[in-house]
C-alpha positions in Angstrom: 0.1 0.0 0.1 1.1 3.4 -0.8 0.6 6.4 1.9 -0.9 9.4 0.4 -0.5 13.1 1.7 -1.9 16.1 0.3 -0.7 19.8 1.3 -2.2 23.2 1.2 -5.4 23.5 -0.8 -5.1 20.1 -2.2 -5.7 18.8 1.5 -9.2 20.6 1.4 -10.1 19.1 -1.9 -8.8 15.5 -0.8 -10.8 15.6 2.5 -12.6 12.4 1.4 -10.0 10.7 -0.6 -8.3 7.6 0.5 -5.3 7.8 2.7 -3.9 4.4 1.3 -3.9 3.3 -2.4 -2.4 0.5 -4.5 -0.5 2.0 -7.5 2.7 1.6 -9.5 3.3 5.4 -10.2 2.2 8.8 -9.0 0.6 9.3 -12.3 -1.5 6.1 -11.7 -2.6 7.7 -8.2 -3.6 10.8 -10.0 -5.6 8.7 -12.6 -7.3 6.4 -9.8 -8.1 9.6 -7.7 -9.7 11.5 -10.6 -12.1 8.7 -11.4 -13.8 9.1 -8.0 -12.8 12.6 -7.3 -12.9 14.7 -10.5 -11.9 18.2 -8.8 -9.0 16.5 -7.3 -8.0 15.0 -10.5 -8.3 18.3 -12.1 -6.0 20.0 -9.7 -3.4 17.3 -9.5 -3.1 17.7 -13.4 -2.1 21.5 -12.8 1.6 21.7 -14.2 2.7 23.7 -11.1 1.8 20.7 -8.8 4.7 18.7 -7.5 5.0 15.1 -6.4 7.3 13.8 -3.8 7.9 10.0 -2.9 9.6 9.6 0.4 10.2 13.3 1.0 12.0 13.6 -2.5 10.5 15.5 -5.5 10.3 13.1 -8.5 8.6 12.7 -11.8 5.1 11.6 -12.1 6.4 8.4 -13.7 8.5 7.2 -10.7 8.2 3.5 -9.9 6.6 3.2 -6.2 7.5 0.4 -3.9 5.1 -1.0 -1.3 5.2 1.4 2.0 6.2 4.5 -0.1 4.8 7.8 1.0 3.5 10.0 -1.8 3.0 13.6 -1.1 1.1 16.0 -3.6 2.3 19.7 -3.2 0.5 22.6 -4.6 2.3 25.8 -5.6 3.4 28.0 -2.9 3.7 31.8 -2.9 5.6 34.0 -0.4 6.8 37.5 0.1 
């Protein structure tokens, strides 16, 4: 199982999404979530959204191992 974390505004949209999922890549997770949570899927497809696996930013096609932690990070602004 893969543990999912959603940060920032993605956390608000993902409040009903599962916290654990079976998938081979972050892109597959995004597609699986989009099927049941279309708004979350739309926001995860925004080009500014980053994905991390075990606290390292990776590509959406990064292979996942059982027990991995996948976090979705929205764009952040600051001043």
